[in-house]
C-alpha positions in Angstrom: 0.0 0.0 -0.1 1.3 3.6 -0.8 1.1 6.1 1.9 3.1 8.7 0.0 -0.1 10.8 -0.6 -1.0 10.9 3.0 2.5 11.7 3.8 2.4 14.7 1.6 -0.8 15.9 3.3 0.7 15.6 6.6 3.9 17.4 5.6 1.7 20.4 4.3 -0.3 20.4 7.5 2.9 20.6 9.5 4.2 23.5 7.4 0.9 25.4 7.9 1.1 24.6 11.6 4.7 25.8 11.8 3.8 29.0 9.9 0.8 29.9 12.0 2.4 29.1 15.5 6.0 29.8 15.0 6.3 33.1 13.0 5.0 36.6 13.9 3.1 36.8 10.6 1.3 33.5 11.4 0.3 34.7 15.0 -0.9 38.0 13.5 -2.9 36.1 11.0 -4.6 34.0 13.9 -5.3 37.3 15.8 -6.7 38.9 12.7 -8.9 35.8 12.1 -10.2 35.8 15.8 -11.1 39.5 15.6 -12.9 39.2 12.4 -14.8 36.1 13.6 -15.7 38.0 16.9 -17.0 41.0 14.8 -18.9 38.7 12.7 -20.6 36.8 15.7 -21.4 40.3 17.3 -23.1 41.5 14.0 -25.2 38.4 13.8 -26.3 38.5 17.5 -27.1 42.3 17.2 -29.1 41.8 14.2 -31.2 39.0 15.9 -31.5 41.1 19.1 -32.9 44.0 17.0 -35.4 41.8 15.3 -36.6 40.4 18.5 -36.7 43.7 20.5 -37.6 46.2 17.9 -38.2 49.8 18.9 -41.9 50.3 19.9 -43.6 53.6 19.7 -44.1 55.2 23.1 -47.3 56.9 24.3 -46.9 60.3 25.8 -49.7 59.8 28.2 -48.1 56.5 29.5 -44.9 56.7 31.8 -42.7 53.9 30.4 -39.9 54.4 32.8 -40.7 52.0 35.8 -37.7 53.0 37.7 -38.2 56.7 37.6 -38.1 58.2 41.0 -38.8 61.7 40.0 -42.0 61.6 42.0 -40.0 60.6 45.1 -37.7 63.6 44.9 -40.5 66.0 44.8 -41.0 66.0 48.7 -37.6 67.6 49.4 -37.8 66.7 53.2 -34.6 66.2 55.0 -33.8 62.7 56.3 -33.2 62.6 59.9 -30.1 60.5 60.7 -29.7 61.5 64.3 -30.4 58.1 65.6 -28.3 56.4 63.0 -29.3 54.0 60.4 -32.5 52.1 61.2 -32.8 54.0 64.5 -29.6 52.5 65.9 -27.3 54.6 67.9 -23.9 54.2 66.2 -21.9 55.6 69.3 -23.8 53.3 71.7 -23.2 50.2 69.5 -19.3 51.1 69.4 -19.2 51.4 73.2 -20.8 48.2 73.9 -18.5 46.4 71.3 -15.6 47.9 72.9 -16.6 47.0 76.3 -16.9 43.3 75.3 -13.5 43.3 73.6 -11.6 44.5 76.8 -10.8 41.8 79.5 -12.3 42.4 82.8 -9.9 43.2 85.6 -12.2 42.1 88.3 -11.3 39.0 90.1 -8.2 38.4 88.1 -5.8 40.5 90.3 -5.4 37.9 93.2 
């Protein structure tokens, strides 16, 4: 059986692999192919997204922004933080935490 044809194909593939992975031009070629492939995939996905979520006409009467808190900003009342967050006195919490960390000297002096 003659394997010279298969050996020629393997030699050509080795030459192509050596060019792509061992020369600066081959590496730049691979990077360029990756960039083009990425741009092509992004364009296809963007096109699909635009078809699926096309721009709807908005009604002026209806407020489309669910997260608009402009109504919440109209009251302009100052927030009372004198008792800390959620009504917890910050200084009191720190004093009690520091007292727990310090060892007690009562009864240990004997």
